[in-house]
C-alpha atoms as one frame of an Amber mdcrd trajectory, in Angstrom:
protein
   0.000   0.000   0.000   1.370   3.347  -1.023   1.433   6.087   1.551   1.800
   9.630   0.311   3.648  11.938   2.662   4.858  15.204   1.233   6.865  17.456
   3.491   6.974  21.107   2.641   8.554  24.190   4.082   6.160  26.986   3.261
   6.629  30.675   3.982   4.555  33.786   3.413   6.411  36.638   1.748   5.904
  40.299   1.083   7.185  41.266  -2.351   8.358  44.807  -3.119   9.668  46.467
  -6.248  12.609  48.700  -5.440  13.637  50.439  -8.650  14.483  47.606 -11.034
  14.950  45.098  -8.219  12.381  42.723  -6.711  12.870  42.140  -2.979  11.104
  39.693  -0.673  10.555  39.997   3.049   9.462  37.034   5.180   6.203  37.810
   6.939   5.178  34.542   8.576   5.269  30.774   8.316   1.987  29.290   7.063
   0.440  26.542   4.952   0.917  28.340   1.666   3.247  30.806   0.018   1.457
  34.127  -0.387   2.654  37.396  -1.821   0.727  40.080   0.058  -0.918  42.912
  -1.832  -0.598  45.751   0.697   2.139  46.299   3.256   1.760  48.489   6.353
   5.228  49.815   5.608   7.708  49.400   2.793  11.466  49.948   2.521  12.479
  53.434   1.403  12.097  53.863  -2.330  10.059  50.687  -2.702   6.417  49.956
  -3.495   4.430  46.852  -2.716   2.885  44.778  -5.487  -0.312  42.749  -5.809
  -0.890  39.557  -3.909  -0.503  36.257  -5.727  -0.268  32.626  -4.694   2.888
  30.635  -5.243   2.072  26.954  -5.410   3.338  24.474  -2.897   4.924  21.853
  -5.192   3.839  19.020  -2.921   0.135  19.638  -3.530  -1.989  20.611  -6.508
  -4.489  22.061  -4.036  -3.253  23.349  -0.698  -5.775  25.415   1.216  -6.911
  25.417   4.839  -9.939  23.333   3.790  -8.468  20.998   1.176  -5.129  19.456
   0.332  -4.771  17.265  -2.749  -1.311  15.750  -3.184   0.664  16.293  -6.376
   1.601  12.896  -7.816   3.928  11.865 -10.610   2.051  10.406 -13.618   4.841
   7.838 -13.912   5.245   7.122 -10.193   6.860   3.763  -9.449   3.642   2.450
  -7.913   1.700   2.829 -11.176   4.455   2.606 -13.786   4.014  -1.152 -14.073
   0.502  -0.627 -15.475   1.571   1.824 -18.189   2.495   0.414 -21.584   2.560
   1.325 -25.248  -0.445  -0.025 -27.131  -0.472  -1.321 -30.680  -2.434   0.809
 -33.142  -5.983  -0.346 -33.805  -6.335  -1.344 -37.443  -9.956  -0.882 -38.440
 -11.114  -2.836 -41.446  -7.669  -4.311 -41.964  -9.028  -6.802 -44.493 -11.445
  -4.336 -46.090 -10.638  -2.413 -49.292 -10.475   1.402 -49.219 -13.866   3.143
 -49.333 -15.506   3.685 -52.702 -17.375   6.747 -51.476 -16.209   9.464 -49.101
 -17.785  12.799 -48.248 -16.935  16.400 -47.583 -19.064  19.171 -46.095 -21.819
  18.955 -48.691 -21.172  16.155 -51.187 -20.575  12.455 -51.705 -17.315  11.776
 -53.519 -17.152   8.661 -55.712 -13.699   7.211 -56.399 -14.151   4.877 -59.373
 -10.454   3.973 -59.392 -11.125   1.844 -56.316 -13.718  -0.351 -58.027 -10.978
  -2.850 -58.811 -10.639  -3.563 -55.062 -14.246  -4.778 -55.084 -13.782  -7.081
 -58.085 -16.155  -5.080 -60.204 -15.633  -3.078 -63.380 -16.683   0.557 -63.531
 -19.304  -0.090 -66.202 -20.941  -2.716 -63.976 -20.954  -0.552 -60.824 -24.087
   1.249 -59.668 -24.215   3.458 -56.561 -27.116   5.264 -54.892 -27.794   7.061
 -51.622 -30.881   6.783 -49.458 -31.723   9.484 -46.899 -32.858   8.523 -43.413
 -34.034  10.552 -40.455 -34.871  10.248 -36.790 -38.548   9.931 -35.901 -39.961
  12.071 -33.040 -40.733   8.972 -30.954 -37.500   7.944 -29.251 -33.755   7.699
 -29.777 -34.001   4.322 -31.512 -36.588   5.127 -34.208 -35.503   5.914 -37.756
 -37.088   5.937 -41.179 -35.337   5.401 -44.499 -36.570   6.907 -47.718 -38.048
   4.461 -50.220 -36.118   6.175 -52.997 -32.418   5.589 -53.556 -30.864   8.347
 -55.686 -28.398   6.982 -58.231 -25.142   8.873 -58.763 -22.292   8.195 -61.187
 -19.949  10.938 -60.030 -19.525  13.340 -57.113 -22.932  14.580 -56.031 -24.230
  17.365 -53.768 -26.498  16.068 -50.974 -29.185  18.149 -49.288 -30.076  15.541
 -46.647 -28.595  15.294 -43.147 -27.980  11.519 -43.025 -27.677   9.026 -45.891
 -26.735   5.420 -46.421 -24.789   4.623 -49.591 -25.109   1.315 -51.433 -23.130
   0.165 -54.478 -24.030  -2.952 -56.432 -22.507  -4.957 -59.247 -24.296  -6.395
 -62.246 -27.195  -8.568 -61.156 -27.798  -6.538 -57.992 -24.987  -8.062 -55.914
 -24.141  -5.571 -53.147 -20.430  -4.791 -53.031 -20.330  -1.692 -50.853 -22.197
  -0.072 -47.956 -21.497   3.151 -46.023 -23.147   5.856 -43.911 -22.528   9.602
 -44.156 -23.601  12.704 -42.265 -23.774  16.275 -43.508 -24.163  19.482 -41.530
 -25.862  22.379 -43.276 -27.479  25.408 -41.733 -31.154  24.589 -41.133 -33.703
  27.186 -42.228 -35.978  26.837 -39.215 -33.006  27.011 -36.837 -31.630  30.118
 -38.529 -35.010  31.840 -38.344 -35.304  31.089 -34.630 -31.760  32.254 -33.953
 -32.250  35.471 -35.908 -35.358  36.395 -33.914 -33.751  35.641 -30.556 -30.432
  37.270 -31.384 -32.169  40.500 -32.387 -33.206  40.954 -28.764 -29.912  39.795
 -27.220 -26.635  41.465 -26.373 -24.483  41.672 -29.494 -21.308  40.656 -27.719
 -21.414  36.845 -27.632 -19.098  33.862 -27.632 -19.635  30.305 -28.831 -18.950
  27.320 -26.594 -17.469  23.975 -27.629 -17.310  21.208 -25.009 -15.212  18.180
 -25.976 -15.408  15.344 -23.443 -13.275  12.220 -23.136 -14.686   9.461 -20.940
 -12.764   7.932 -18.024  -9.488   9.861 -18.307  -7.924  11.303 -15.175  -5.863
  14.456 -15.324  -2.681  12.485 -14.796  -3.612   9.882 -17.409  -4.220  12.669
 -19.901  -0.666  13.866 -19.290   0.694  10.325 -19.635  -0.967   9.479 -22.882
  -1.930  12.622 -24.798   1.212  14.799 -24.880   0.651  16.059 -28.441  -2.809
  17.371 -27.643  -1.604  19.003 -24.427   1.390  20.582 -26.175  -0.927  22.196
 -28.726  -3.319  23.466 -26.059  -0.468  24.873 -24.000   0.540  27.037 -26.941
  -2.963  28.477 -26.690  -2.525  29.338 -22.992  -4.793  26.545 -21.820  -6.100
  26.850 -18.253  -6.040  23.529 -16.393  -8.138  23.001 -13.266  -5.874  20.949
 -10.986  -8.467  20.413  -8.248 -11.410  19.284 -10.419 -13.110  16.586  -8.316
 -15.863  14.287  -9.541 -19.161  14.182  -7.620 -20.467  10.703  -8.541 -19.395
   7.237  -9.555 -19.712   7.053 -13.336 -20.474   9.295 -16.294 -24.151  10.060
 -15.663 -23.907  11.627 -12.157 -20.889  13.680 -13.254 -22.385  15.044 -16.474
 -25.899  15.755 -15.171 -24.503  18.562 -12.926 -22.543  20.030 -15.860 -25.567
  20.171 -18.135 -28.272  21.002 -15.572 -26.670  22.241 -12.340 -28.570  19.468
 -10.539 -27.560  16.280  -8.772 -29.112  13.043 -10.002 -31.416  12.969  -6.964
 -32.583  16.483  -7.764 -33.088  15.513 -11.397 -35.242  12.571 -10.260 -37.368
  14.879  -8.154 -37.740  17.572 -10.799 -38.178  15.921 -14.178 -37.023  12.281
 -14.371 -38.951  10.163 -11.913 -37.811   6.749 -13.195 -35.437   5.067 -15.629
 -38.409   4.604 -17.965 -38.955   8.359 -18.362 -37.567  10.436 -21.190 -35.248
  13.345 -20.377 -37.074  15.909 -22.505 -38.565  17.875 -19.573 -35.239  18.425
 -17.815 -33.498  21.832 -17.776 -30.451  21.064 -19.937 -28.239  24.060 -20.543
 -28.435  23.711 -24.324 -32.076  24.801 -23.969 -30.916  28.075 -22.417 -28.510
  28.640 -25.293 -31.205  27.740 -27.811 -33.636  30.265 -26.333 -30.921  32.914
 -26.545 -30.516  32.323 -30.279 -27.651  29.853 -30.370 -27.400  26.826 -32.642
 -27.047  23.719 -30.464 -25.402  20.350 -31.046 -24.970  17.155 -29.064 -23.179
  13.984 -30.076 -21.544  10.871 -28.631 -19.475   8.216 -30.344 -20.872   5.235
 -28.414 -24.666   4.879 -28.769 -24.777   1.869 -26.412 -22.901   3.540 -23.552
 -24.235   7.026 -24.137 -24.976   9.328 -21.216 -28.759   9.317 -21.514 -29.341
   5.938 -23.179 -27.369   3.324 -21.237 -30.149   1.472 -19.369 -32.232   4.629
 -19.838 -34.760   5.923 -22.351 -32.922   8.910 -23.747 -34.987  11.571 -25.483
 -38.366  11.410 -27.154 -37.715  14.436 -29.313 -34.335  15.417 -30.664 -32.669
  17.372 -27.821 -30.585  19.793 -29.908 -30.659  21.356 -33.377 -27.928  19.001
 -34.544 -27.832  15.504 -33.054 -25.184  12.958 -34.018 -26.840   9.872 -32.502
 -28.735   8.847 -35.689 -25.462   8.888 -37.625 -23.445   6.924 -35.046 -26.184
   4.377 -34.354 -26.951   3.553 -37.974 -23.222   3.441 -38.781 -22.673   0.800
 -36.096 -25.662  -1.235 -37.271 -24.957  -0.975 -40.997 -21.171  -1.155 -41.168
 -20.356  -3.583 -38.380 -17.840  -2.886 -35.670 -14.860  -4.189 -33.748 -15.868
  -4.699 -30.122 -13.527  -5.131 -27.160 -15.183  -5.364 -23.752 -17.891  -2.676
 -23.725 -16.316  -0.565 -26.437 -17.048  -0.696 -30.148 -13.705   0.620 -31.319
 -14.311   0.679 -35.079 -17.134   1.259 -37.508 -16.170   0.038 -40.948 -12.668
   1.205 -41.834 -12.340   3.958 -39.223 -12.209   4.321 -35.465 -15.570   5.046
 -33.882 -13.865   8.111 -32.420 -12.896   9.296 -35.908 -16.487   9.031 -37.095
 -17.644  11.451 -34.402 -14.667  13.782 -34.878 -15.581  13.936 -38.574 -19.134
  14.938 -37.667 -17.816  17.513 -35.180 -15.580  19.000 -37.867 -18.462  19.367
 -40.282 -20.523  21.045 -37.590 -17.783  23.530 -36.645 -17.193  24.398 -40.290
 -20.908  25.028 -40.826 -21.363  27.304 -37.789 -17.921  28.891 -37.497 -19.281
  32.411 -37.962 -22.452  31.873 -35.928 -23.383  31.623 -32.245 -23.182  27.992
 -31.175 -23.247  25.745 -28.128 -21.969  22.222 -28.794 -21.437  19.321 -26.389
 -19.631  16.253 -27.743 -18.651  13.190 -25.736 -16.216  10.426 -26.772 -16.306
   7.089 -24.977 -15.350   4.254 -27.305 -11.567   4.465 -27.050 -11.070   5.343
 -23.388 -13.926   3.836 -21.373 -12.355   0.438 -20.677  -8.614   0.786 -21.112
  -6.094   2.771 -19.106  -3.589   3.061 -21.956  -5.884   3.546 -24.949  -6.022
   7.364 -24.701  -2.596   7.334 -26.378  -4.288   5.911 -29.499  -6.503   8.982
 -29.707  -3.821  11.613 -29.077  -3.062  12.240 -32.741  -6.753  12.408 -33.645
  -7.639  14.967 -30.963  -4.576  17.049 -31.788  -5.417  17.016 -35.512  -9.018
  17.966 -34.767  -8.079  20.989 -32.672  -5.257  22.050 -35.000  -7.446  21.833
 -38.098 -10.102  24.142 -36.711  -7.649  26.522 -35.110  -5.822  26.888 -38.426
  -9.124  27.347 -40.265 -10.207  30.085 -37.855 -13.306  28.163 -36.786 -12.541
  28.734 -33.086 -11.685  32.450 -33.139 -14.871  33.311 -31.262 -15.225  30.067
 -29.304 -14.379  29.105 -25.728 -13.185  25.495 -25.772 -13.857  23.261 -22.771
 -11.841  20.035 -22.826 -12.862  17.668 -20.037 -13.508  14.218 -18.609 -15.937
  12.791 -16.067 -13.645  10.627 -13.898 -10.530   8.515 -14.132 -10.441   4.818
 -15.028 -12.744   2.965 -12.641 -11.325  -0.555 -12.768  -8.184  -2.553 -13.399
  -5.013  -3.151 -11.442  -4.202   0.533 -11.080  -7.425   1.014  -9.090  -5.983
  -1.123  -6.305  -3.263   1.478  -5.688  -3.626   4.673  -3.708  -2.725   6.752
  -6.752  -5.230   4.910  -8.943  -8.032   5.587  -6.486  -7.080   9.252  -6.276
  -6.899   9.566 -10.059 -10.359   8.061 -10.434 -11.695  11.002  -8.426  -9.746
  13.656 -10.353 -10.688  13.939 -14.035  -9.287  16.691 -16.216 -10.887  20.023
 -17.032  -9.281  22.612 -19.314 -10.313  25.905 -20.895  -8.978  27.673 -23.970
 -10.081  31.293 -24.302  -9.687  33.268 -27.544  -7.062  36.032 -27.186  -9.672
  38.795 -27.659 -11.843  37.224 -24.938  -8.991  37.118 -22.440  -8.097  40.713
 -23.243 -11.656  42.028 -22.879 -12.568  39.965 -19.799  -9.127  39.930 -18.226
 -10.305  40.027 -14.605 -12.725  37.126 -15.101 -10.136  34.966 -16.866  -7.576
  35.840 -14.193 -10.015  34.426 -11.639 -10.226  31.177 -13.616  -6.440  30.945
 -13.540  -6.348  31.577  -9.793  -9.015  28.928  -9.266  -6.868  26.254 -10.918
  -5.450  25.374  -7.497  -8.754  25.326  -5.628 -11.292  22.540  -5.197 -13.724
  22.614  -8.156 -16.568  20.422  -9.411 -19.021  19.775 -12.268 -21.479  22.067
 -10.463 -18.960  24.896 -10.886 -18.546  24.118 -14.566 -22.304  24.488 -15.054
 -22.276  27.954 -13.495 -19.299  28.865 -15.684 -21.211  27.831 -18.816 -24.149
  29.962 -17.663 -21.808  32.954 -17.442 -20.650  32.329 -21.011 -24.274  32.601
 -22.103 -24.426  36.185 -20.827 -21.045  37.890 -20.995 -22.376  41.000 -19.286
 -22.096  39.039 -16.042 -18.313  38.902 -16.473 -18.131  42.691 -16.276 -20.286
  42.990 -13.170 -18.883  43.236  -9.655 -20.392  40.117  -8.107 -17.890  39.757
  -5.285 -16.182  36.539  -4.297 -17.914  33.172  -4.326 -18.876  31.991  -0.875
 -17.242  28.897   0.560 -20.617  27.195   0.995 -21.813  27.768  -2.585 -22.220
  24.296  -4.108 -21.913  25.620  -7.619 -19.944  28.783  -8.289 -18.716  30.179
 -11.561 -15.001  29.804 -12.117 -15.008  33.390 -13.396 -15.493  34.464  -9.767
 -12.772  34.511  -7.097 -12.896  31.183  -5.304 -12.777  30.462  -1.591  -9.856
  28.786   0.155 -12.233  27.770   2.947 -14.298  25.518   0.692 -14.631  21.887
   1.765 -15.921  18.860  -0.118 -19.167  19.132   1.813 -19.535  22.756   0.704
 -18.892  21.765  -2.916 -21.436  18.930  -2.973 -18.877  16.113  -2.982 -19.706
  13.024  -0.911 -16.918  11.843   1.435 -16.301   8.740  -0.687 -15.376  10.841
  -3.730 -13.521  13.588  -1.881  -9.867  13.795  -2.930  -8.982  16.299  -0.225
  -8.280  13.801   2.521  -4.910  12.233   3.137  -4.610   8.729   4.499  -2.562
   6.468   6.704  -2.558   2.697   6.067  -4.054   0.241   8.563  -3.060  -3.358
   9.001  -5.782  -5.628   7.607  -5.869  -7.361  10.998  -6.733  -4.100  12.755
 -10.020  -4.442  14.658 -11.345  -1.175  13.192 -10.617  -2.367   9.666 -12.260
  -5.752  10.246 -15.351  -4.135  11.747 -15.610  -1.794   8.781 -15.218  -4.677
   6.290 -17.995  -6.686   7.933 -20.271  -3.642   7.901 -19.536  -3.092   4.204
 -20.584  -6.636   3.270 -23.685  -6.323   5.468 -24.558  -3.108   3.640 -24.184
  -4.817   0.246 -26.472  -7.649   1.292 -29.062  -5.125   2.461 -29.014  -3.547
  -0.994 -29.330  -6.962  -2.631 -32.109  -8.245  -0.370 -35.000  -7.216  -2.695
 -33.344  -9.092  -5.580 -33.982 -12.759  -4.921 -32.065 -13.743  -8.035 -28.823
 -12.449  -6.473 -26.636 -14.531  -4.150 -25.888 -13.605  -0.515 -22.320 -12.211
  -0.311 -19.652 -13.203   2.185 -16.375 -11.516   3.070 -13.586 -13.515   1.436
 -10.708 -11.116   1.990  -9.910  -7.668   3.303  -7.442  -6.493   0.667  -6.495
  -3.114   2.103  -7.579  -0.544   4.644  -6.762   3.093   5.203  -7.846   5.607
   7.770  -8.602   8.962   6.242  -7.012  11.876   8.018  -9.233  14.938   7.499
  -8.017  18.488   7.216  -7.598  20.366  10.454 -10.825  22.281   9.807 -12.879
  19.114   9.378 -11.208  17.535  12.372 -12.158  20.535  14.459 -15.805  20.566
  13.414 -16.617  16.861  13.020 -15.824  14.070  15.471 -15.588  11.395  12.775
 -13.165   8.875  11.338 -13.365   7.691   7.713 -12.020   4.349   6.508 -11.420
   3.365   2.883 -11.495  -0.384   2.304 -11.002  -2.770  -0.582 -12.667  -6.146
   0.021 -13.153  -9.322  -1.995 -16.461 -11.140  -1.671 -17.694 -14.573  -2.630
 -19.261 -15.936  -4.699 -17.893 -14.145  -7.753 -14.594 -12.733  -6.424 -15.897
  -9.181  -6.717 -13.629  -6.367  -5.562 -15.433  -3.515  -3.831 -14.131  -0.224
  -2.530 -16.058   1.947  -0.110 -15.743   4.674   2.461 -17.183   3.946   5.912
 -17.623   6.605   8.531 -17.354   6.062  12.273 -18.838   8.649  14.584 -17.234
   9.233  17.942 -20.473   9.776  19.831 -21.667   6.174  19.441 -18.854   4.372
  17.533 -21.372   3.461  14.817 -19.964   2.471  11.426 -21.850   3.186   8.193
 -21.137   3.271   4.460 -20.891   6.805   3.092 -22.045   7.296  -0.492 -21.705
   4.693  -3.237 -19.828   1.391  -3.076 -17.486   1.127  -6.079 -16.994  -2.079
  -8.058 -13.342  -2.006  -9.172 -13.089  -5.179 -11.240 -15.218  -6.235 -14.184
 -18.303  -8.363 -13.708 -19.069  -9.616 -17.224 -22.258 -11.674 -17.216 -22.275
 -12.276 -13.464 -25.158  -9.822 -13.041 -27.070 -10.553 -16.245 -30.183 -11.486
 -14.255 -30.818  -7.876 -13.152 -31.453  -4.769 -15.256 -31.044  -2.106 -12.567
 -27.769  -0.394 -13.481 -26.805   0.074  -9.817 -27.403  -3.554  -8.875 -25.364
  -4.796 -11.817 -22.321  -3.662  -9.857 -23.162  -5.809  -6.832 -25.255  -8.787
  -7.919 -23.918 -12.300  -8.452 -26.718 -14.225 -10.124 -27.616 -17.521  -8.465
């Protein structure tokens, strides 16, 4: 078990400018290095300068209320799990595509007919439009007519399937294409709304990558990070997840609500559609923005995995029909949960292609777009490296084309990898709680709203959450707010815009983070024979069996092994205000050899022990839980 102990000698300084010389005077010893803004007295001929924080290198967040240790991405305790992956070769045995597409047209390459054992004079190709029906996310209708084309052809439809046949009607080729054109009804709505709105606006592009911690991003995507750094990217070092998997971490971003609040307000059961919920793209739409939403994995998508999704299309441009039909029509390479390829390209590439077409179409217009990529990174710690070139090329292409000159880019994840060997290490557990969040602001935006962007940069070393990101997106919808004097954000504000000065007194409880997900606590290892650890392990298994009791098809679980135990050491502020002790355990249960991790809290007043928050499943379960459909119980159930 790895124990992180970082010693630091930290001093507060007063900085003065004396002519051309900068001088420092020690003021006091404290828990952070601070450069004070105003001095009661200054040396002769000197003037004091503004306060700024100098980071303690031992911690990425180091405040009175929260300390998050700084860890090496290639630390010896995790290095054994890091390896170079072989490139994924999609459609290795397939010939090159007969038909490709650009922004508006299908492009037929007759020179490739020879790869399909057909002569050009025997080849016939046609395209058939299809569209989503306003019933649910799975309903589509294809046109009865298939338009024949013998050369490059302009297409007015949004989605088409392409079929090529040889003499006698033998099908030799099949493909799916998406096009993004400005829609007349959308443009009319945007024009009416924009006429009443403030003329100074900025577009927003959110690009999400599933299950990638901040440290894993730095391990595996150096090309993308190098490009973003040239653009003065702002990286939030204390971005802490608020739930287990994707759904509870994205719901706060898009709605400002927790999942429980969403249930109460607009989504009473898993069988309900999400149409009535207050997603932030609706706010942008009402303000006259074009809106887009797309994911590269229809099966594992945010609103459709064991859920109903949307009855009506949620945004003006919606990539799901394209991705879903592509998977069904072209086949795919599947590894674990992920469908890595569709046809001859990565599933990721298919969505990036759609995203590129969208950005090209709306580059000069007001837009809010939220895109989420899952296929490559959901299951594999090292697979992000296989997407590095593709993400870098995507950003570089649109930066060079000028498509992002009036766009704030948000590059983010939801959590780190949630299973595998690395999750049994201290660093792996911490990384799971600390996804990445980055902002790129256009130069003109940073110049005009310098104070607001400066606050974002100062907040990089404070505790932040998806709730904060939601409030930040709301500010981008109305830039007048960035010029108002709104004061500092209070410590107890669950969601606070990152454009506001943050609070160093903010705790996980203030920020809406359950103790189990809180990365602020440090830990000290306990022997697995320790009575406190054994008591906590037995309570954890009892808790699991209580959850499973209504499911008669699931086996009763027994404690097979206490793998590890740690006692969480809270910050001094928490210790002062709460007489509690938190324990983080990893246990193995039988039957099934499941590995579970949980936080249990013991209260001093009665020595009671109880599970806090969600119990994490940190190894895969395959078909062990096939007998239940509840997505929570799938983590815990071992079918009899």
